[in-house]
ZAKEMI-688604 format. One record per residue: residue number from 0; chain; x, y, z of N, C-alpha, C, O in turn. Coordinates in steps of 0.05 Angstrom, whole numbers, plus 5000, padded with zeros to 4 digits. Layout:
<pts>
  num  cadena   npx   npy   npz  capx  capy  capz   cpx   cpy   cpz   opx   opy   opz
  NUM       A     X     Y     Z     X     Y     Z     X     Y     Z     X     Y     Z
...
</pts>
This chain:
<pts>
  num  cadena   npx   npy   npz  capx  capy  capz   cpx   cpy   cpz   opx   opy   opz
    0       A  5578  8538  0629  5580  8536  0600  5600  8514  0593  5620  8511  0607
    1       A  5593  8500  0573  5611  8479  0565  5636  8491  0552  5636  8514  0545
    2       A  5657  8475  0551  5682  8485  0541  5684  8482  0510  5690  8460  0500
    3       A  5678  8503  0496  5680  8504  0467  5699  8527  0460  5691  8549  0456
    4       A  5725  8521  0459  5745  8542  0454  5740  8558  0428  5745  8582  0428
    5       A  5731  8545  0407  5727  8560  0382  5704  8580  0385  5705  8602  0373
    6       A  5684  8574  0401  5662  8593  0405  5672  8616  0423  5666  8639  0417
    7       A  5688  8610  0443  5699  8631  0460  5716  8650  0443  5716  8674  0447
    8       A  5732  8638  0425  5749  8655  0408  5732  8673  0390  5739  8697  0387
    9       A  5711  8662  0378  5694  8678  0360  5681  8700  0376  5679  8723  0367
   10       A  5671  8694  0400  5659  8714  0417  5679  8736  0424  5672  8760  0424
   11       A  5703  8728  0432  5723  8747  0440  5730  8765  0416  5734  8789  0420
   12       A  5732  8754  0392  5738  8770  0368  5715  8790  0363  5719  8811  0350
   13       A  5691  8783  0372  5668  8801  0368  5665  8821  0391  5647  8838  0391
   14       A  5683  8819  0410  5682  8838  0433  5666  8828  0457  5662  8844  0476
   15       A  5657  8803  0456  5642  8792  0479  5662  8775  0495  5674  8756  0485
   16       A  5664  8782  0520  5682  8767  0538  5666  8753  0560  5654  8766  0577
   17       A  5667  8727  0560  5652  8712  0579  5663  8713  0607  5649  8707  0626
   18       A  5688  8721  0609  5700  8722  0636  5699  8750  0648  5711  8756  0668
   19       A  5683  8768  0635  5681  8795  0645  5668  8796  0672  5649  8780  0678
   20       A  5677  8813  0689  5666  8816  0716  5642  8834  0716  5641  8852  0699
   21       A  5622  8829  0733  5599  8847  0734  5608  8875  0740  5628  8880  0754
   22       A  5593  8894  0731  5600  8922  0734  5594  8933  0762  5603  8955  0769
   23       A  5579  8919  0777  5572  8928  0804  5545  8942  0804  5532  8945  0784
   24       A  5538  8952  0827  5512  8966  0831  5513  8994  0820  5534  9007  0821
   25       A  5490  9003  0809  5488  9030  0800  5484  9048  0825  5478  9038  0847
   26       A  5486  9074  0821  5482  9092  0844  5454  9089  0855  5449  9091  0879
   27       A  5434  9085  0837  5406  9082  0846  5402  9056  0861  5386  9055  0880
   28       A  5416  9035  0854  5413  9010  0868  5426  9012  0896  5418  8997  0914
   29       A  5445  9030  0899  5457  9034  0925  5440  9051  0943  5444  9052  0968
   30       A  5420  9065  0932  5403  9082  0947  5374  9074  0943  5359  9086  0928
   31       A  5365  9053  0957  5338  9043  0953  5317  9063  0963  5322  9080  0979
   32       A  5292  9060  0952  5270  9077  0960  5267  9076  0991  5269  9055  1003
   33       A  5263  9099  1002  5260  9101  1031  5286  9107  1046  5286  9112  1070
   34       A  5309  9106  1032  5335  9111  1045  5338  9141  1049  5326  9157  1035
   35       A  5354  9149  1069  5359  9177  1075  5370  9192  1051  5362  9214  1046
   36       A  5390  9179  1037  5402  9193  1014  5381  9198  0993  5382  9220  0981
   37       A  5363  9180  0988  5343  9184  0967  5323  9205  0976  5313  9220  0959
   38       A  5318  9207  1001  5299  9228  1011  5309  9256  1006  5294  9275  1004
   39       A  5336  9259  1004  5348  9285  0999  5347  9293  0969  5352  9316  0963
   40       A  5339  9275  0952  5338  9281  0923  5311  9292  0917  5291  9282  0927
   41       A  5309  9313  0900  5284  9325  0893  5264  9305  0880  5272  9287  0866
   42       A  5239  9309  0886  5218  9291  0875  5216  9291  0845  5208  9271  0833
   43       A  5224  9313  0832  5222  9315  0802  5240  9294  0788  5236  9289  0765
   44       A  5258  9282  0803  5277  9262  0791  5262  9235  0787  5272  9218  0773
   45       A  5240  9231  0801  5225  9206  0801  5198  9208  0788  5186  9230  0788
   46       A  5188  9186  0777  5160  9186  0767  5140  9174  0786  5117  9182  0785
   47       A  5149  9157  0804  5131  9143  0822  5129  9156  0849  5146  9172  0857
   48       A  5108  9149  0863  5105  9158  0890  5126  9145  0907  5138  9125  0900
   49       A  5132  9157  0930  5153  9147  0948  5180  9146  0935  5197  9130  0942
   50       A  5184  9164  0916  5210  9167  0902  5220  9141  0890  5241  9131  0895
   51       A  5202  9130  0873  5209  9106  0857  5209  9113  0828  5200  9134  0820
   52       A  5220  9096  0811  5224  9100  0783  5240  9125  0777  5230  9145  0766
   53       A  5266  9125  0784  5283  9148  0778  5288  9150  0747  5293  9130  0734
   54       A  5286  9175  0737  5290  9179  0708  5309  9202  0702  5314  9208  0679
   55       A  5320  9214  0722  5339  9236  0719  5364  9230  0736  5363  9216  0756
   56       A  5387  9241  0727  5410  9240  0744  5425  9267  0743  5419  9283  0725
   57       A  5442  9271  0762  5456  9296  0764  5477  9299  0742  5493  9281  0738
   58       A  5477  9321  0728  5497  9327  0708  5514  9350  0719  5506  9373  0719
   59       A  5538  9343  0728  5556  9363  0741  5563  9385  0721  5567  9408  0730
   60       A  5566  9379  0696  5574  9400  0677  5552  9421  0673  5558  9444  0667
   61       A  5527  9412  0676  5505  9431  0673  5496  9442  0700  5482  9463  0702
   62       A  5503  9428  0722  5495  9436  0748  5465  9432  0754  5453  9447  0769
   63       A  5454  9411  0741  5425  9406  0745  5419  9376  0739  5436  9362  0728
   64       A  5395  9368  0747  5386  9341  0740  5377  9341  0711  5363  9360  0703
   65       A  5383  9320  0696  5375  9317  0668  5363  9289  0664  5371  9270  0677
   66       A  5344  9288  0645  5333  9262  0638  5354  9245  0624  5370  9255  0609
   67       A  5353  9219  0629  5372  9200  0617  5355  9180  0602  5336  9168  0612
   68       A  5362  9175  0577  5347  9157  0560  5346  9129  0572  5325  9116  0572
   69       A  5369  9119  0581  5370  9092  0592  5352  9090  0617  5339  9069  0621
   70       A  5351  9110  0633  5334  9109  0657  5304  9110  0650  5288  9097  0662
   71       A  5297  9126  0629  5269  9126  0620  5261  9099  0609  5239  9089  0614
   72       A  5279  9087  0593  5273  9060  0582  5270  9039  0604  5253  9022  0603
   73       A  5287  9042  0625  5285  9023  0647  5259  9027  0663  5247  9008  0671
   74       A  5251  9052  0666  5226  9058  0680  5202  9046  0664  5184  9035  0676
   75       A  5203  9049  0638  5181  9037  0621  5180  9007  0625  5159  8996  0629
   76       A  5203  8994  0623  5204  8965  0626  5195  8956  0653  5179  8938  0656
   77       A  5205  8970  0674  5197  8962  0701  5168  8967  0706  5154  8951  0718
   78       A  5158  8990  0697  5129  8996  0700  5111  8976  0686  5091  8967  0697
   79       A  5119  8968  0662  5104  8947  0648  5104  8921  0663  5083  8907  0664
   80       A  5127  8913  0674  5128  8888  0688  5113  8889  0715  5106  8868  0725
   81       A  5110  8913  0725  5096  8915  0751  5067  8925  0748  5054  8934  0767
   82       A  5057  8924  0723  5029  8931  0717  5023  8960  0726  5003  8965  0740
   83       A  5041  8978  0718  5037  9007  0724  5035  9023  0698  5055  9037  0691
   84       A  5013  9021  0683  5011  9035  0658  5013  9065  0660  5022  9078  0641
   85       A  5006  9076  0683  5008  9105  0687  5037  9114  0686  5044  9134  0673
   86       A  5055  9099  0700  5083  9106  0699  5095  9101  0672  5110  9117  0662
   87       A  5087  9079  0659  5097  9072  0633  5090  9094  0612  5107  9102  0596
   88       A  5066  9104  0613  5057  9125  0595  5072  9151  0599  5080  9164  0580
   89       A  5076  9158  0624  5091  9183  0630  5120  9180  0621  5131  9199  0609
   90       A  5132  9158  0626  5160  9154  0618  5162  9153  0588  5181  9164  0576
   91       A  5143  9141  0574  5143  9140  0545  5140  9168  0533  5154  9175  0514
   92       A  5123  9184  0545  5119  9212  0535  5145  9228  0539  5152  9244  0522
   93       A  5158  9225  0562  5183  9239  0567  5205  9229  0548  5221  9246  0539
   94       A  5206  9204  0543  5226  9193  0524  5222  9205  0496  5242  9213  0484
   95       A  5198  9206  0488  5192  9217  0461  5199  9247  0460  5210  9257  0441
   96       A  5192  9261  0481  5196  9290  0482  5226  9297  0483  5235  9315  0468
   97       A  5242  9283  0499  5270  9290  0503  5289  9275  0484  5311  9285  0479
   98       A  5281  9252  0474  5300  9236  0458  5289  9226  0432  5302  9213  0417
   99       A  5264  9234  0427  5252  9225  0401  5246  9196  0400  5241  9185  0378
  100       A  5246  9182  0423  5240  9154  0423  5211  9148  0417  5194  9166  0421
  101       A  5205  9125  0407  5178  9118  0401  5167  9096  0419  5147  9083  0412
  102       A  5180  9090  0441  5171  9069  0460  5149  9080  0477  5139  9065  0494
</pts>
């Protein structure tokens, strides 16, 4: 990025920090499909075969797996980009059912 201090200042005032460090890998990115850790997770957590498209995560306060809106939206996006309308439709239905989403 070119050096435009006034733009950096405006962005910083808006809460955008260009020097922010990446947040790192998510728990799912650390456990790719086919890994031993993922094999221990129940199939109901995933929409795809071979335990792909995770849409639930463990909620320690409830002691069970729960649907996560962000994970459902990610599954829809990924399924659409990978030409998987079956997965996209299932994720969309779950999103609408659990979060009232219209995607």
